[in-house]
N, C-alpha and C positions, 0 to 999 in steps of 0.2 A: 598588667597585661597578661592575658591568658596564655599559658604555655602550649595549649592545644592548637593554637594558630601558627606557631613558629614553623612547624614542618611544612605548612602550605607555602611559605615564602621560598623554601628550597625547591619544592615541586614546580613552582612557577617558572623556574629556569630550566626545566627539563627540555631535551630535544624532542621528546614525543608530544605532539599536539594534544593527544587525548589526555595525557597526564596533566598538561598545563590547564586544559579546560576544566577538568575535575577539581584541580587545586583552586582555581579562580572561583568556581561555583561554591565550593565548601567554605572558602575564606569569606566571601561576600555574605553568604548565608549566616555565618557566625557573627560577622560585624553588624549585620542588620539586627540581630537579636540583642547584641550589646547596646546598640544605639537606642533601640526601643525601650530597653530597661532604664537606660540613662535618662532619656527624656521624661519618662514617667516619674523619675526620682527628683527632677528639678522642681524647686518650689514655685518658680515663676512659670506659669503655663503659657505665656505669650511666645509666639514664634518669632525668632530673630535669626539673622544670618551673620555668620562670622566674617568680619572684615580684617581682623588681625589674628596673629597666632595665639595671643592670650585668649581672645574670644573663642578661637578654635578649640583650645583645651577646655574651656568652660562648657561650651555647647555640645561638644562631642564626647563620647565615651573615650576613655584612655586608649583602648585598643583601636578605635576608629581614627583618632588623631595620629597615633603611631603608624597605623597602616597607611594613611594619606602621605605622611612624610617619607616613610620607607619606600612606598611605591614610586613616588616622584624621584627619590634619590636613586632608585634602581633603574630608571629609564636609560641613563647613559651607559649602563653596564653592557659590555660585549660578551659576557660569560654565557656560553651555550645559548639557550633561548630565553634569556632573562628579559631582554627588551620587549619581545613579543608577549611573554607571559605577564609581565608587570603592567604593560599598557592595557592588556585585556582586563585584568583585575581592577585597574584604576578606572577604566571606563564604567564598569559595573558599579563600583563604589560611588563614583560621582553621580551616577544615574539615580541611586536610591538615597543619597544624602542631600537634602534640600536646605541644610543649614550652612552650607558653604557657598560663597559666590565666586564668580569668575575672577574677580580682582585678586582675591586671596590665593587662589590656585595659581594664577599667573605669577604672583610674587614668589611663591615657593618654587615654582618651576624655573623662573629666571635665576633664582638664588642657587639652585642645585645644578643648573646647566650653564653657568657663567663661564665664558672662555677667557683664559688669561694669555698674556703674550708669551709666556715661557712654555706653553704646552707643545707637545709633539704633534705631528700630523694625525696620528691615530687618536690621541686624546681629543684633539679638536673635532675630529669626525664624530667621536662618541658623543660629545656635548651637543653637536648639531642635531644628530639623530635623536638624542634624548629629548631635546626641546620640541622637535617636530612631532615625535610620538606623543608627547604630552598635549600638544595642541590638537592632535587628532583625537585623543581621548576626551578632551573638553567638548569638541564639536559632536563626537559620536554619542556622548552622554546626554545631549540635548540641553546643555547649560546655556547656550546662546539664546534660546527662546524664553528663558526665565525673566521675570520682571526686574530682577536685581541686576541684570546685565545692562551695561550702559554703552553708548557709542564709543566712549574712551576705551573701554575694554576691547571692542572690536578693532578700533584704530591701533591700539597697542599690539594686538596679534598680527594685523596686516603689516605694520612697520617691521616687526621682527621677522616675519616671513620674507618680506622683500629684502631685508638686509642679509639674511642667510642665503637666499638665492643668488645674490650678487657676490657673496664671499666665496662660495663653492658652487660651481656650475652643476656638479653631479647631484645636488639636492634641489635643483630648480624644478624638475618635474613634480616631485612630491610636495614641494611648497605650493605650487599651483593647484595640486590636488586638494590640499587643505582648504584653499580658497574656494574651489569648486564645491566641496562638501559643505562649506559655510553658507553658500548662496540660498539653499532651500530654507534655512533657519531664519533668514532676515527678511523673508518675503512679507511677513505680517507685522514687522516691527515699525514703531513710529519713526525711527531714524533710518528707514530703509534707503531713502534717497541719498542721505549722507554716506551710508555705508557703500552703496553702489558707486557713488562718485569717487570715494576713496579707493575702491578696487580698480576703477578705470584709471585713476590717476597713477597708481603705483604699478599695476600689472598689465594694463591694456591701453596704452596710448596708441598702439597700432598692432595689426595682426601680421607679424613678420616671421614668427617661428612656430613650432608645433605646440609649445606650452601656451603661447598666447592664443593660438587657434583653438586649442582644447578648452580654454577658459571662455573664449567668445562663443563657441558652440553651446557650452553649458548655460551661459547667460541667455542666449537665444531660446533655449529650451525651457529654462526655469523662469526667466523674466522677459517674456517676449515684448513687453511694452518699452523696454530700454532701447534707446536709439543708438545703434553702433555704426551709423553711416560714416562718421569721422574716422573711426578705427579701420573701416574697410575702404578708406579713400583710394588706396592703390589697387583695389579689387574692382571688378565690374559688377557691383551690387553686393548686397549682404548675404545672398544665397551662395554659400561656398560650393555647392554641388551643381550650380548652373553650368551648362556646357562651356560658356565663355570663361568661367573661372577655373576650369579643370587644369589648364597649363600652369596657372599661378599656384593652385593647390598642390600640384605635383612637385613644384620647386620647393614649397614649404615642407612637404612630407619627406623630401630628400634630406632635410635638416642641414642644408647648406647655409652658412652664415652670410649675412648681407655684405656686399662689397663696397657700399657707399660710405661705410664708417660713420654714418650719422648717429647711429645708436650708441652713444658713448657708454662705457662701463659694461658692455655686454661681454659675458664670459661664455666661451664656446666649450661645450663639454666634449670629452673624449668619446670615441665610438663605443657603444655598448651593445651586447648581443640581443638584449631584450627589445621587443617592439614597443613603440610608444603607445600609451593608452588611448591616444586619439583615434587609432585605427579601430578600436572596439566601438567607438561612437558611430563610425561610418558603417561597419559591418552590421551592427544592430539595426541601424536605420534601413539598410537594404535587405537584410536576410532574416530579420526577426519574424517567426512564423505568423504571429498575430497581426503583423502590419504589412506583410508582403502583398504586392499587387503588381503583376506584370513586370517583375524584375526589379522594382524599387518600392520603397515604403509608401504608405499612405501619408500624404502631405495635405496641406491646405489646398483648396481648389485653385487658388491663384498661383501656388508655387509648384503644383505637380507638373504642369507643362514646362516649367522653367528648370526642372531638376533632371540631370543626366541619368540615364539608365545605369544599371550596375555594369553592363558590358562596356559602356563608354568610360565609366569611372575606372574600371579595372584596366582597360586598354591604355588610358592616358597616365594614370597615377601609379600603376604597378608595372605593366609589361613594358611600356616605353620609358619608364623612369628607373625603377629598381632593377629591371632585367635588361636595360639597354646595354648594347655591346660595349659602350664606353663607361658604363657604370662601375663603381669600385666593387671589390669583393665583399666589403662589409654591407653595402646596400643590396647586393644580390643575396647575401645571407638573410637580410631582412625579408626579401621577397620569398625565399623558401619558407621562412617561419610563417609568413602571411598565408602561403598556400596551405600549409599544414593546419592553420587555424580555420581557414575557410572551408576546407574539404568536408569536414563533418557537418557543416551547416547547409550545404548545397543539396538540392534535389537532383535526381538523375537527369532531368531536363536542363539543369543549369551547369552541368559539369563542363560542357564545351566552352563556357564563358571564361574559365581560368586557364585552360590549356592553350595558351596563345603562343604565337610564333617565337618571341624572344625567350619566354619561359622554357619552352620545350627545347630550344637550342641549348640554353644554359644547363638545363636538367640532364640532357643526354650527354653533353660534353663533360660535365662534372661527375656523372655516374659511371662513365666508361673507363676512367683512369683513377686508380686508387690513390695516387699521390697528388691529385688535384686539391687545391686549397678548400674547395667546397664539396669534396667527395663525401665527407661524413654527413653533412646536412642533407645532401642529395639522397644518400642511402636511407637516411631517416625519413625523408619525404616519400621515397618508394615504399617503405614499410607502412607509413600512414595510409598511402593509397591502397595497399593490400588489406589493411585493417578496415578501412571504410568499405571495401568490397565485401569483406567477410560480414560486417555488421548490417550492411544494406544490400540485399541481393539484387535489388533493381538497379543499383549503381554500377554493378560489375560490368555489364555490357557497355554502358556509357564510358567507363574508364578505359576499357580495352580499345574501343574505337577511337578514343582520343589519343592514346599512346601509339596506336598504329595508323592513325588517320592522316589527314593532310598535313597537320602541324608536326606529327610525330614521324615514326619510321616503322614500316611493316616488320622489319627485322629488329625491333626494339630490344628484345632480350639478347640477341646475339651481339648487337652493337654495344650494349651497356654491360655485357657479361653478367647479367643477373637473370633471375627467373620471375621477374615482376608480372609479366603478362601470363605466364604459365600458372603462377600461384593465384592470380585473379580468376582465371578460368576454372581452377579447381574449386573455388568458393561459389561459383555461379550455380543457380538452379537450372532445371531443364528449360524453362522459358528463356532464361538468359542465353543458354547455349543455342537454342533455336534462333533467337534474334541475331546472335553472332554468325551462325551459319548463313542466315539470310543476307547478312552484310557481306560475307565472303563470296557467296554466289553472285550477288549483284556486282561486286568488284570484278569477278571473273568474266561476267557477260559484257559489262559496259566498258571494257578497255577499248578506247577509240583509236589510239595510235598504234598502227601495226608494227612499227619498228621497235616499240618499247613495251609491247603487250606481253611478251614471253616471261619476263622476270616477275611482274606482279602476279600473273597467272600461276607461275611455278610456286610462288609464295603461298597463294591461296590453297593450292593442292597440298602443300606441306602442312598448313594449318589444319586442314580437314583430316588428314591422316593422323596428325597429333591428337586431335580430339577423340578419335576412335581408339587409338592405341593406348593412351594414358589411362591407367586404371583409376586414377584419382578423380577423373572427370565424371560427374553424374550423368549416367546414360539412360536413354529410353529407346525402346525398339523403333518407334516411329521415326525419330530423327536419324537413327543409324541407317535405316532403310532408305531414307531420303538421300543420305550421303552416297550410298552405294548406287542408287539410281542416277544421281547426278553424274557420278564418275563414269558409269556405263554409257550414258547418253553421249557425252562429249569424247569418250575414248573410242567407241565403236560405231557411232552414228553421226550423220550430218543432219542438222535441224533445218528442214525446209519451211516449216511454219511453226510459230510459237504456240504453246499449249494454251488452253483457256484459263488455266490457273494463273493468277497474278504473282504467286510466290516464285521467287527465283530458285529456291532450293527444292521445292516440292514439284514444280512444273519444269518445263524446259523452254528456253528462249533462244532465238537466233543471236549469236554473238555479234557485237557491234563491228568487230573485225574478225575475219576468218581465223580459225585456229591453225597455227603452224604445225609442221610435222613434229617438231620437238615438243610442243605442248600436248599433242595427241599421244606421243610416246609416254610423256609424264603422266597423262591421265590413265593410260593402261597400267603403268607401274603403280600408281596410287591405288587403282582398283584392286590389283593383286595384293598390295600391302594391306588394304582395308579388309579384304576377304580373308586374308591370313589372320588378321587380328580378331575377326569375328569367329574364326574357327577355334581360337584359343580363349574365347569369352564364355564364362559359365552363364547359366540363366540369370538374368538381371535381378529377378526377385530373390533368388537364392543368394546372390552376391550381396544384396542389401541386408538380407536376414542373417547370413553367416559371416559376412565381412571377409577378412583375409583367409579364413579357413576354407572358404569355397574355392579360392584361387589355388590352394595347395592340392586339391583333388581335381584330376583332369578328366574324370569319368563323364561329367556332363558338359564338358567344353564343346562349344560349337552348336549348342542347342538353345532354343528360345524358351520363354516361359511356358508355352503350351506344349513343349516337347519336340517341336518341329526343328529340323536342321536349318541353320542359317543359310547354308549353301543352296538348299532347296528353295527357300524363299527368294534368294537372289536369282535362281533359275526361273522361277515364275515371273519375276519382274522382267527378266531378259526376254522371255517369250512374249510378254505383252508389248514390249518395245519393238520387237521384230514385226509384230502385226500392226503397229501404229503407222498409218499412212503419212503422218507428218514427219516421220523420220526415214532416213535412207541409210542403209548399212554401208560402212566403209569397205567391207569385203564381201564378195559373192562366192559362196561355196560351190565346188564342182559337184557333178551328179554323184560321183562315188562318195564324196564327203557327206552329201545330203543323205544318201542311203545309210551310211554308217552312223550318222547322227540320229536318224530316225530309229535305227536298231538299238542304239544306246539308250534312247529315250524309252523305247518299249521295254527293254530289259530293266531299266531303272524303275519304271512304273510297276512292272511285275514284282520286283523285289519289295516295293512299298506295299503292294496288296497282300503280301504274305503276312504282314503285320508283325515282324520280328522287331521288337522295340529295344532289344538288348544293345547297349551302346558299344560293346566290344565284340559283336557277332561278326561272322564272315559276311553275312548278307549286308550288314550296315557298311562294312568296308567296301564291298563292290558298289553299293549305292553311292558312296562318296566318290569312288573312282569314276563312275559313269557321269555323275553330276559335274565333276570338275573337268572331265574331258569335253563334255558338251559346252561348257563355258570357255574352255581353252581353244575351241574352234575359232573364236573371235580373235585370238591372239596369234596362234600359229597353226594353220590348217594342216600343213604337211606333217608336222611332228605329231599332231593329234591323231591323224589318220593312221600313222605307223603304230602308235601306242595302242589304239583301239583294236587293231587287227590282232595283236598279241593278247589283249585283254579279253576279247571274245573267245579265243581258243582256251585261255586259262579258265574262264567262267564255265565253258562247256565241259572242260575236264573235271572241274570240281563238282559241278552238278551231277555229272554222270557217275562220279565216284560215290557221291551220296546215295544215288539210286541203287548202286550195286553194293552198298554197304551190307555186310553180313552174308553176302553170297560168295561162294568160292569161285575164284577165277578159273575159267575153262582152258585158257591158253597161257602157256608159260614160254618165255623166250629162251632160246639156247644160250649157251655161255658165250658164243662168239657174236651174238647180236647186240647192238646198241640199244639200251633201254631209253625210252622217252623221259625227259626230265619231269620231275614232280611238279604239280601245279603250284605249290608254294614257292618252288625255285623260280618258276617263270614270273610269279608275282614279285618276288624280291628283285629279280633282274629288271623288271619294269620300274620298280621303285628306285633302284640304283640309278637307272637312266634319268629319273626325275632329279636326283641329287646333282647330276652333272649339268642340269639345265640352268640357264640364267634366271629363270622365273622363280621368284621367292615363293610364290603360291604353290608351285609344284614341289619345291623342296619341303615346305611345311606339310604338304599332302603326303609325301613319302613317309615322314615320321608318324603322321596321324594314322595312316592306313596300316603301316607296319605294326603299330601298337595293337591294332585289332587282329592281325594275322599272326602275332608273335607266338601264340600257343601252338601254332601249326609248324613252327620251325623245327627242322630236323638237323641231324649232325651234318648231312650233306649241305644244307643251307648255310650253316655256320662255316663250313669249309669254303663255300663260295665267297662269303664275306671276308674271311681271313686271307683268301688268295688275293683279294683286292687290296687289303691293308698291307700285305707283305710284298706287293708287286714293286717292281723297280720304278724309280722316279726319273727315268731317262726321258729323252725327248720322244722316243717312239711311244712310250706309255702315255705321255702327255697328249700326243696327237691322237691316240686311240680314244682318249676320254674327252678331249676338247677340240672343237673345230677351229684351230688357229693355224695360220700360215707362219711357220717359224723356220729360221735358217738352221742348217745342220750343225749341231754342237756335240761335244763329247758328253758321255754319261757322267753325271755327278757321282754315281755309285762307283764307277770304274776308277775315277780320279781318287776317291777315298781309299779304294783298295790298293791302288798303286802307291799312294802316300804311306799307307801302313806297311807295305812291303819294303819300301825304302827305309822306313824307320827300323824295321827288323834287320835289314842288311846293315844299317848303321850300328845296331847293337852288336852284331856279330863281328864287324870289322870297323874299328874306330880309327883306322890309319888313313882315311881318305884325305884328299887334298882339300885346300880351302875352297877352291872353286866348286868341288863336288858338294862340300858342306853347304855352301850358299844355295846350290840348286835344290838340295834336299830340304832346306828350311823353307824355301819359297814354293815347294810343290813341284809337280811335273812340268817340264819345259814344253811350251806349246810349239810343236814343230812347224805347224802352218804359219804361225806368226813369225818364227825364225826365218822360214823360207822367204816370206814377203819382205822382211827387213833386209835380208842379204841381197835379194833381187833389186831392191831400191838402191842399195849401196853400190852395187855393180853398175846400175844404170847411170848413177850420178858420178861414178869414178871414185867413190870413197873406198870401196873394197877392191883391191888389186886382184886381177885374175892370175891363173897359174903361169901364164906365159909372160907376165909383166916382170921385168927385171929391176925396175926402180919405181919408187913412189912417184905419184903424180901430184903436182901442186894445184890445188883447187882454188879458183877465185871465189869472191864473195857471192856472186850470182849462183854459182853451182852449189855452194853451201846452203844458201837460202832455199834453193829448189829442193835440196835434199830434206831440209827441215819441214817444208810443206808436205812432201811426200810421206815422211815419217809420221807427221801429225794426222794425215788422212788414214794411214794404216791403223794407228791406235784408236782413232775415232770409230772405224768400222768394227774393231775388236770389242770396243765398249758396247756398241749396239748389239752385237751378237751375244755378248755376256748378259746384257739386260734382258734380251728375249729369253735366254736360257733360264734366268732367274724367275721370270714371269711364268714360264712353263712349270718350273719346280713348285712355285707357290700354288699354281692351279692344282697340281697333283696332290699336294698335302691339304689343300682345302677340301678336295674330294675325299681324301682319306679321313679327314675330320668328320665329314658327314656320314661316311660309312661306319666310323667308330660310334657315332650317335645311335645308329641302328642296333649295334651290339649292346650298347648301354640300355636301350629301350627294352630289348629282349630280356636282359637280366633284371631290370626293374619290374617288368610286368610278370616275370615267371621266376621269382627268387628260389622256389623249391624244385625247379626242374633240374634233374641230374645233369643236363647238358650245360648248365651254368659252369660247372667245374671244368668243362672242356674249353672254356674261353680263356683260362688262366695261362696255360703254357704258350699258346700262340701269341698272346699279347706280350708275354715276357720275351719271347723270341723277337718280336717286333721292336721292343725296347732295346734288345741286345744289338740288333743289326742296324737300326736307324741312326745315322750320324746326327750329332747335336749341332744344328746350325740355326740361324734366325728363322729360316723358312720352316723348319721342323719343330721349333720350340713349342708352339701351341698344340700340335698333334701329340707330342710326347707328354706334355703336361696333362693333357686330357686323359690319356691312358693311365698315367701314374695316379692322378686324382681318383679315377674310377676304381682302380684296383685297391688303392689304399683306403678310401673313404666310403664310397658307395657300395662296393662289393664286400670288402673285408669287415666293415663295421656295421653291416646290415643285421637286423634282428631276425631275419628269416634266412634259412640255408637249406640246401637240398639234402635229401636222405640218400646216403651212398649205398649202392648195390654192388658195385665193383670195387671192393676194398683195395685190391692190388693196383688197380688203375689210380685210385685216389692217393695211394702211397707213392706211386711214381710221380704224380703231380707234386706231392709234398717234397719229394727229393729234388725235383726240378726247381721248386721255389727256393729251397735251401742252397742249391748250387748257384742259382742266379744271384741270390743275395750275397753269398760269399765272394762271388767274382766281381759283381758291380757295386755292392753296398759298401765296400771298403773305402771308396772315394766319394760316396754320396750318401749323406745322412738321410735324404729323402727316400732313396731306394732302399736303404737299410730298414727304415721304419715301415716301408711298404711290405718288405719281405716278412717282417715280424708279424704284421697284422694279417697277412695272408696265411702264415703258419698257424695262427690262432684260429682263423676262419676254417681252415681245412681240418684241424683237429675237432672243432665243433661239428663239422659236417660228418666226419667219420664216426663219432661217438654220440651224435644227437645232441650235442651242446651240454650234456651233463657229465659230471665227474663219475668215474666208475670205481666202486669199492671192491677190493679183492675179497674173494670168499671161496670156500671149498666147492660150492655148487655153481661156480661161474661156468657159463657155456664155453665149450671148447673153441668155437669160432671167435667169440669175443676175446678170449685169452690170447689166441694167436694174433688177432688184430692188434691187441694192446702191446704184445711183445714186439711185433714188427714196428709199430709206431715208436715205442720207447727206444728201440734200437737206433732209429734215425737220430733222435735227440741225444741219446747217450754218446753216439759217435762224435757228434758235434762238440759236446762238452769235453770229452776226453781229448780230442784234438786241440781244443782251445787251451786246456790246462797244460798240455805238453808243448804246444807250439811256441816258436820264438817270434811269430808274426806280431806286429804292433797293431792288431785289430781285435775287437771283441765281438765281431759279427756272430761267431759260433755260439758264444755265451748268450747274446741277446735273443737268438732264435729259440733258446730254451729257458730264458729267464722268467717267462710267464707261468711255467708249469707249477712251481711250488705255491703260488698265490691262487691260480685259477683251477688247477687240477692236482691238488696235493695227494689225493688217495691213489689215483692211477699213476702217479709219478713215483710211488714207493719202490717199484722194481729197479729203478735206476740207482738206488742207494748202494746196492751190492758192488756196482762198478765204480761208484764215486768215493767209496770208503778209502780206496787206495790213495786218493789225493788229500786225505787228512794229514798224511805225512808230507811236509813241505818239500822233501827231496824229490817227490814225484811231480811237483809243479815247476813250471818254468821260473816263476818268481813269487814273492810273498803276497803280492796283490791278488794274484789268481788263486793262491791258497786261501786267502781270506774270503774271496767270492765263493769258493766251494763250501767253506764252513757255513756261510750265510744261506746258501742254497739248501744244504742238508738241514740246517736249523729250522728253516721255514717249513719244510716238509714235516719234521718231527713235531713242531709246535701246533700244526694244523691237523695232525692225524692221531698222535699219541695222547692217551688219557682223554678221549673224546667219546666215551661210551661205545667204543668198538673193541671187542675182545680180540678180534683178528689182528688188528694193528698193534694192540698192546703185546700180544704174543710175539709178533714179528719184531717189535722193538726189543723185547727181552732177549730174543735170540741174537739180535744185532749188537747188543751192548758189549759182550766179550770181545768182538772184533774191533769195536771202537776203542775199548780200553787197551787192547794190545797195541794198536797203532799209536794211540796217545802215549803209551809207555815208551815206545821206540822213539817217538818224536822228542820226548822230554830227555831221554838218555842221550840222544844225539846233540841236543842243545847244551846239556851239561858237559859232555865229553868234548864237544866241538870237533868231533870226528868228521862231520859232514860239512861241506862248504856252504850248503844252503841252510844256514842257521836263521831262525826267526829273529827279526828285529823287535824293538819294544812294542810297537803298535800291533804287529802281527801276533806276538806272543799274548798280548792282551785279548785279541779276538779269539785266539786258540783256547786260552784258559776260560773265557766266557762260554765258548761252545762246550767245553768239558763240564763246566759247572752246571749248565742247563741240562745236559745229558744225565749227569749224576743225580740231580734233583728229580728228574722224571723217573729215573730208575728207582730211586729211594721211595718215591710215592707209590709206584706200581708194585714194588716188592718189599713193602714195609714190614711184612711178617716174616720175611726170610732174610734176616740180617746176615747170616753166614754166606748166602749166595752173593749178596752185595759186596761183602768183603773179599770174597774169592775173585769176583769179577774185576775189582779195582785194586787188588793187593799189589804191593811193590815187590820187586825181586830182592 
């Protein structure tokens, strides 16, 4: 036996199918060569077949006979993939070896797979599968068709298969499969009739279960001449797919055992998750591409009319059987597996056939709750649906309509808590999106029941807005415009006559039932939402070309591929609709409004004729304002008229200013006269009014236009914005901003101030009574509430008056009356408190929007010196605004802006007013020291702002000291370092348990070591631990100084080397004093072990640098570090 083949047997047991396949091919190739050489060496050249083991050893090469025995012996092995690999190699070996007959192979197979009574269950199972795999190899190798194969060999195999199927039911299906694979090989044998009769006798006396059905279908397909009428005696004909046979077929496919008990010896298998292979036969027959015809396969002419369609088959055998409401969970699981198998084989036209009523009910119920028994298989089915939509673009629309159609639910994603429909929509192409929009528009128009039309129409509008807003949906300009026109038609017009276009989305049709006011309002809201989304959409061609990068740049947002504004294209569509006689506007403008509207149109067209295509120009800003106001006439005429009057004045002022630019003003106002507000201030005031509006379109417009005018912002403009941000959140302020009727309540700010005063009083005098303590803990007592409660108590006799001399005994009725009165008082108080909270929320929502304008100004003009003027007002707002649920979002927005967007920006303004910038730096440090002690977030923000301000003052670069440094620069550096030095000195001396002062200067050695050198003169004092509050702060000082020295000394700078040499004697003197104090223990602040280690490390680094720089002057080094 060749040693080269031994490794192949080990590889045959690998888990990797590729390794097994390579091993089988290599082994069989080697064995074929051995057998060829062996046959050539035989003296007798006649061909014989081996019927015994002795003949096997004679006629076969030693390696071949060994391989045959070893492969047969390895079939029962359960080690890794041995059974699969050995059966594969055995099949190939038997196929190329014609000197071995079936009888001998069966003898060896039965010998090596014989079951004994003392075997365990696992051993018995291995023997059964080993024998079955051996028979599969015999059939697959084609040995049944050889002349040496006899009927007795076939009979022997069939008897063994029948016996194994009866012993263990779980091998019944595979035993029948062996028989099915055997049938094609006996078609041309002389003993075919005997073999078929034996098969019918053992395996097919009747068709009562899925295994027998599978075998009967195989016989019908391979041996159509065989009469199976007796086997189908309980059926209505031999065509199992006949409509009359479908109920019987469904009961068989359910795999329910017969109840009559006539079939003795039948073993019922336990439920298994795999689908029976008989389903593949039916699916192939119906869905095979080459045989499909009108929903079912090509059959004989006589049988085609008798065969049920695929829809009938699915409805009876799957939907009403596996997915029946009373069906078991196991059978429903089979149904889901069947849906997964079928989905990939269906065309888009056939998708509706499987999304049937029972399946959709079970699918939605199982998908919506995670702890349902079938949730996992339902989730997998949803994933398969999404994969199919991704692979087949045409199927996407069909799948969405089925999930949201009659059998599904419009709110499928919400109900199932998934994003199935959303993900399918993302995979659809533009044609699929257009088809879906047509479907939505038709659903919107054809709602026939007036009482139930609002909800479906609201869902349609929601879906349309989703398609426009979601960036993952593939967009095209034509269907986006169709959506906008559709929303405009039904939001602002009544359709008197349907358009000539048959399309529901591109034309307009008279609704089957009139639109309710609620639906019209939803159309208006959806129109504004869609228009706002288009204003944020970059040119579609750019978005496809650049991907996500185009979304990060807002410069081209709101424009189409040809450079035209989306809002102008919407305006053109609106003008066409106004002129259409088939439509009637829902609102008629007054003469004044019509005049203003025409003026706005003329001004807008005039701006367009100037041809200023800059996306951030003032002209483009006014163009946007006028266009939106023209469209806003359809929504709110009164408000639009008021805004336009101010906008006209503002436009006239800016245009007149431009004309007078460069000319000296002839008139100046006296000191006592009030100056007119600047044009930019009027524009900002208008934009702020948009922020308070309930229209999302106007809120978005405010940000968009402010971005274009932001470079015109003055200090006075910023002052107006900060006045709004710092305004009181009382009810009066709320009523000024929002038109809401609210009851009179106390100011929240006043309440907080009172509480703080009480807390201060409590700190000064801690001897108050328990009752006073309770009142202080619960806040200020509501005197109005107390008065009402006392009045109710007097009315009911609970509270005695001043003239009463004795208590009154109240009966139960009086007490119940008092309870009702008290409940009514507290109910009214809750209502007032709720309105107060709502007003407070409105105020801070407004402040949020105003803060967005400030953020836009900084983002668009990061190098504007006015950016620095935003820091202190925002810090003051953080200081005075109380932390409450209503203010949390507002405060977090300001903190995030200061900490991340402003302080960490790569661009910063150039400072002209150094003293002003230093005042801001001082204010940042004061705020951080006061507020950062209890908030790490505020402390980090203060540190980042400190770094940002230093970069702004010095241009972002570190400044190196030199003799020729400009005087102004040196003064600025000294003033700046003085601020940081004061913080560090206070920190080292202070007993406070906070390190805010240190953190504010901790970045200097790493980021600005050269310009931080002047601080060392002041910090040398703290090398002596007696000058520091504790050893930890002493160590921090050493690290601070060490970092500066390591980054500046011996770095090719003679200036800093000289400064260091001049500094060394001072360091040595302080170090000597520190060591003397540590030895004499005369100072209470003696260094501990860790601190002494840090101190000595600092001294060692300093000495090494000194030695390196003054290596030629040993005497000076010794003098500097000599001991007393």
